[in-house]
C-alpha positions as CSV (number, residue, x, y, z in Angstrom):
1,M,53.7,25.8,1.2
2,S,52.6,22.5,2.8
3,A,55.2,20.1,4.2
4,L,56.1,17.0,2.2
5,C,57.1,13.6,3.5
6,L,59.7,11.9,1.3
7,A,60.7,8.3,1.4
8,Q,63.7,8.8,-0.9
9,L,65.6,11.5,-2.8
10,G,68.8,11.4,-4.7
11,S,70.3,11.8,-8.1
12,Y,72.1,10.0,-10.9
13,T,73.5,10.5,-14.4
14,V,72.6,8.5,-17.6
15,G,73.8,8.2,-21.1
16,G,76.8,10.0,-22.6
17,R,80.1,8.8,-24.1
18,T,83.8,8.9,-23.3
19,V,86.4,11.0,-25.2
20,R,90.2,10.6,-25.0
21,I,92.4,13.7,-25.6
22,E,96.0,13.3,-26.4
23,G,99.0,15.4,-27.5
24,Q,97.8,18.7,-26.1
25,A,100.3,21.0,-24.3
26,A,99.8,21.7,-20.6
27,H,99.4,25.3,-19.5
28,K,99.1,27.4,-16.4
29,V,95.6,28.0,-14.9
30,A,94.8,30.1,-11.9
31,L,92.2,28.4,-9.8
32,S,92.1,31.0,-7.1
33,A,94.2,34.0,-6.0
34,G,96.5,31.6,-4.1
35,L,96.6,28.6,-6.4
36,E,98.0,28.3,-9.9
37,I,98.4,24.9,-11.5
38,D,99.9,23.2,-14.5
39,Y,96.6,22.1,-16.2
40,D,97.0,19.0,-18.4
41,P,94.1,18.9,-21.0
42,N,94.9,15.3,-21.9
43,G,93.1,12.2,-20.6
44,R,89.7,10.5,-20.5
45,F,86.6,12.6,-20.3
46,W,82.9,11.9,-20.1
47,I,80.4,14.0,-22.1
48,E,76.8,14.1,-23.2
49,Q,75.3,12.6,-20.0
50,A,72.0,13.8,-18.5
51,Y,71.6,14.6,-14.9
52,V,68.5,13.3,-13.0
53,Q,67.3,14.2,-9.5
54,Y,64.5,12.1,-8.1
55,F,62.0,12.5,-5.3
56,V,59.8,9.7,-3.9
57,P,56.9,10.7,-1.6
58,Q,56.1,8.6,1.5
59,T,52.5,8.0,0.2
60,R,52.1,7.0,-3.5
61,R,49.0,7.6,-5.5
62,L,50.5,6.5,-8.8
63,E,52.6,3.3,-9.0
64,L,54.7,4.6,-11.9
65,P,57.3,7.3,-11.6
66,L,56.9,10.5,-13.6
67,V,59.8,11.8,-15.7
68,L,59.8,15.6,-16.2
69,I,61.6,16.8,-19.3
70,H,62.3,20.6,-19.7
71,G,62.1,22.6,-22.9
72,G,64.8,24.2,-25.1
73,G,67.2,26.7,-23.5
74,L,65.9,25.7,-20.0
75,T,66.7,23.3,-17.2
76,G,64.9,21.1,-14.7
77,S,64.6,24.2,-12.5
78,V,61.4,25.1,-14.4
79,W,59.5,22.5,-12.4
80,E,60.8,23.6,-8.9
81,T,59.6,27.1,-8.1
82,T,57.8,29.7,-10.1
83,P,59.5,33.0,-10.9
84,D,57.4,34.8,-8.3
85,G,58.3,32.2,-5.6
86,R,55.2,29.9,-5.5
87,P,55.6,26.1,-5.3
88,G,56.2,24.6,-8.7
89,W,54.9,21.4,-10.2
90,L,57.6,19.3,-8.4
91,H,55.8,20.2,-5.1
92,D,52.4,19.7,-6.7
93,F,53.1,16.3,-8.0
94,L,54.8,15.1,-4.8
95,A,51.9,16.4,-2.7
96,A,49.6,14.4,-5.0
97,G,51.6,11.2,-4.3
98,V,53.6,11.0,-7.5
99,A,57.3,10.1,-7.6
100,V,59.2,12.5,-9.8
101,H,62.5,12.3,-11.7
102,I,63.6,15.7,-13.0
103,V,66.0,15.8,-16.0
104,D,68.7,18.3,-16.8
105,N,69.3,17.1,-20.3
106,V,72.6,17.0,-22.2
107,E,74.5,20.4,-21.9
108,R,71.9,21.9,-19.5
109,G,72.1,22.7,-15.8
110,R,73.9,20.2,-13.7
111,A,74.5,17.9,-16.7
112,G,77.2,20.3,-17.7
113,F,78.4,21.0,-21.2
114,C,81.3,19.7,-23.3
115,A,84.3,22.1,-23.2
116,L,86.4,19.8,-25.4
117,P,87.3,21.3,-28.8
118,G,85.9,19.7,-31.9
119,E,83.3,17.5,-30.3
120,W,80.2,19.5,-31.0
121,D,79.4,21.3,-34.3
122,G,78.5,24.9,-34.3
123,A,78.2,27.3,-31.4
124,P,75.8,27.7,-28.5
125,I,72.9,30.1,-28.7
126,V,70.8,31.7,-25.9
127,R,67.3,33.1,-26.0
128,S,67.0,36.8,-25.3
129,E,64.3,38.2,-23.0
130,E,62.6,39.8,-25.9
131,E,62.4,36.5,-27.8
132,S,61.0,34.8,-24.7
133,W,58.4,37.5,-24.3
134,S,57.0,36.8,-27.8
135,L,57.7,33.1,-28.1
136,Y,56.2,32.2,-24.7
137,R,53.1,34.3,-25.6
138,F,53.2,36.7,-22.7
139,G,52.3,39.6,-25.0
140,D,52.8,41.3,-28.3
141,A,56.4,42.2,-29.2
142,A,55.4,45.9,-29.0
143,G,54.3,45.4,-25.4
144,Y,57.6,44.0,-24.1
145,A,59.3,47.4,-23.1
146,R,56.2,48.3,-21.1
147,R,55.7,44.8,-19.7
148,E,52.2,45.0,-21.1
149,P,50.9,41.4,-21.4
150,Y,47.9,40.0,-23.3
151,P,44.6,40.7,-21.5
152,G,44.0,38.0,-18.9
153,Q,47.6,36.7,-19.2
154,R,48.5,34.6,-16.1
155,F,52.3,34.6,-16.3
156,P,53.8,36.7,-13.5
157,V,55.4,39.3,-15.8
158,A,56.6,41.4,-12.9
159,H,59.1,38.6,-12.3
160,L,60.2,38.2,-16.0
161,D,63.8,38.8,-15.0
162,E,63.8,35.6,-12.9
163,L,62.8,33.6,-15.9
164,T,65.5,35.2,-18.0
165,R,68.1,34.4,-15.3
166,R,67.0,30.7,-15.6
167,T,67.5,30.7,-19.4
168,V,70.7,29.0,-20.3
169,P,72.8,28.5,-23.5
170,R,71.9,25.5,-25.7
171,W,73.8,23.8,-28.5
172,P,71.5,23.0,-31.5
173,A,73.9,20.2,-32.5
174,T,73.2,18.1,-29.3
175,V,69.6,17.1,-30.1
176,S,70.5,13.5,-31.0
177,A,72.6,13.2,-27.9
178,Q,69.7,14.4,-25.8
179,R,67.4,11.8,-27.4
180,R,70.0,9.1,-26.6
181,A,70.3,10.2,-23.0
182,L,66.5,10.1,-22.5
183,V,66.3,6.6,-23.9
184,A,69.1,5.6,-21.5
185,L,67.0,7.2,-18.7
186,I,63.8,5.2,-19.3
187,E,65.8,2.0,-19.9
188,R,67.4,2.5,-16.4
189,L,64.1,3.5,-14.8
190,G,61.8,0.9,-16.4
191,A,58.1,1.4,-16.7
192,C,57.3,5.1,-16.3
193,I,55.3,8.1,-17.3
194,V,56.9,10.9,-19.3
195,L,55.9,14.6,-19.2
196,G,57.7,17.1,-21.4
197,H,57.4,20.8,-22.2
198,S,57.9,22.3,-25.6
199,Q,61.0,20.6,-27.1
200,G,60.8,18.3,-24.1
201,G,57.2,17.6,-25.0
202,G,58.4,16.5,-28.4
203,F,60.9,14.2,-26.8
204,A,58.2,12.8,-24.5
205,I,56.1,11.8,-27.6
206,E,59.1,10.4,-29.4
207,L,60.1,8.3,-26.3
208,A,56.6,6.9,-25.9
209,A,56.3,6.1,-29.6
210,A,59.6,4.4,-29.7
211,R,59.4,2.5,-26.4
212,P,55.7,1.8,-25.5
213,D,57.1,-1.2,-23.6
214,L,58.5,1.2,-21.0
215,V,56.4,4.4,-21.3
216,R,52.9,3.7,-20.1
217,A,51.5,7.2,-20.6
218,A,52.8,10.5,-22.0
219,V,51.9,14.2,-21.4
220,A,53.2,16.8,-23.8
221,L,52.8,20.5,-23.0
222,E,52.7,22.4,-26.4
223,P,55.1,20.0,-28.0
224,H,57.3,20.4,-31.1
225,G,59.9,18.1,-32.7
226,N,60.4,15.3,-35.2
227,F,57.4,12.9,-34.9
228,S,58.2,10.9,-38.0
229,S,58.9,7.8,-35.9
230,I,55.2,7.6,-34.8
231,G,53.8,4.4,-36.3
232,A,57.0,2.4,-36.4
233,V,55.7,0.5,-33.3
234,P,52.1,-0.3,-32.6
235,L,50.9,1.8,-29.8
236,D,48.0,-0.4,-28.5
237,R,45.9,2.4,-27.0
238,L,48.9,4.0,-25.3
239,P,47.5,7.2,-23.7
240,L,48.9,10.7,-24.7
241,L,47.6,14.0,-23.4
242,A,48.6,17.2,-25.2
243,V,48.1,20.4,-23.3
244,F,47.8,23.8,-24.9
245,G,47.4,27.3,-23.4
246,D,45.9,30.5,-24.9
247,Y,46.9,33.2,-27.3
248,V,48.0,30.8,-30.0
249,E,46.0,32.7,-32.6
250,Q,48.1,35.9,-31.9
251,S,51.3,34.2,-33.0
252,A,52.0,33.0,-36.6
253,A,54.8,30.7,-35.3
254,W,52.5,29.1,-32.8
255,R,49.7,28.7,-35.3
256,D,52.1,26.6,-37.4
257,L,53.5,24.7,-34.4
258,D,50.0,24.0,-33.2
259,A,48.9,22.6,-36.6
260,K,52.0,20.4,-36.7
261,A,51.2,19.1,-33.2
262,Q,47.7,18.3,-34.2
263,R,49.0,16.3,-37.2
264,S,51.3,14.3,-34.8
265,L,48.3,13.5,-32.6
266,E,46.4,12.2,-35.7
267,A,49.5,10.0,-36.5
268,W,49.4,8.8,-32.9
269,R,45.8,7.7,-33.3
270,S,46.5,6.1,-36.6
271,A,49.2,4.0,-34.9
272,G,46.7,2.7,-32.4
273,G,47.3,5.2,-29.6
274,D,44.8,7.2,-27.6
275,A,45.6,10.9,-28.0
276,Q,43.6,13.5,-26.1
277,V,43.8,17.3,-26.3
278,L,43.4,19.6,-23.3
279,R,43.0,23.2,-24.3
280,L,43.1,25.0,-21.0
281,G,41.0,27.9,-22.0
282,Q,38.1,25.6,-23.0
283,H,38.2,23.9,-19.6
284,G,37.7,26.8,-17.3
285,L,41.5,27.7,-17.2
286,P,41.9,30.7,-19.5
287,G,45.0,33.0,-19.8
288,H,47.8,30.5,-19.7
289,S,51.0,31.0,-21.6
290,H,53.6,28.6,-23.1
291,M,55.2,28.6,-19.6
292,M,52.0,27.2,-18.1
293,M,53.9,25.4,-15.2
294,M,54.9,28.9,-14.0
295,D,51.6,30.8,-14.6
296,E,49.4,31.8,-11.7
297,G,47.0,29.0,-11.2
298,S,49.5,26.4,-12.5
299,G,48.6,24.1,-9.6
300,R,45.2,23.5,-11.1
301,I,46.8,22.3,-14.3
302,A,49.0,19.9,-12.3
303,T,45.9,18.6,-10.6
304,L,44.1,18.0,-13.9
305,I,47.2,16.1,-15.2
306,V,47.4,13.9,-12.1
307,E,43.7,13.1,-12.3
308,W,44.1,12.1,-16.0
309,L,47.2,10.0,-15.3
310,A,45.4,8.2,-12.4
311,D,42.4,7.4,-14.7
312,V,44.4,6.2,-17.7
313,T,47.0,4.2,-15.8
314,D,44.3,2.5,-13.7
315,A,42.4,1.7,-16.8
316,R,45.4,0.1,-18.5
317,S,46.3,-2.0,-15.4
318,A,42.7,-3.2,-14.9
């Protein structure tokens, strides 16, 4: 791994709301073997904030910062290091001269989750390793027990356990709060580029469609979500790159999601935006899964994305 020279790094939180709890009885809580306290559950609390960690390289190739938005049931750690220990896209983007802001969205990772009763509807869910195997298109469901991937598959399946350990609970009821936190993030940051994966790819498209005054380009890795807002604001040639891996035809769920994504790109074009599609297998990069940022050869995908961003942002500033 090559050394990186950083000009800045740090973190901040954005979004959220306050909640006041009153009238609840205090109770004993053991914080350690030697410390038991009377815990008072009443007071003012802050919930539904997102956590963001940022890294600014010494030498910049792109003027605009890049916001990385993780997918469902995951955290910002997906961008840091691959399951088999290779440098992740955080390293690749910094080495390419791109300032990066990595999000842990509402109720994920270092954003924390709401432990206050009655604030969120429903219960958390978590993705099993078996579901990940099929949903991320590593291989057929029948091949999971043997760890037998699709032919040519580039995800490091020998390290599947590490991906499973990074999978975290998610609350389906927090989607609107996640959207609000992301809007608060780009309003704080100002002009920026957004890149999202899966559910985060859907959020990236939504953000760009709603706030083209702030989002100057968007990249969506196999996105899904609610794209009904596309067209509410003229997009004026706003560039969008949608990236897709292989093995889509082997999954009925992904055939449907892919078709919906293509319709969203058509809506983007109809609204005046410039939507482009990058199917990795058709550009000399076969064998990539839904978790393309973790696959072997993922650095080449990051390079393609940086080259595309440099081209489209230079063109729009000319």
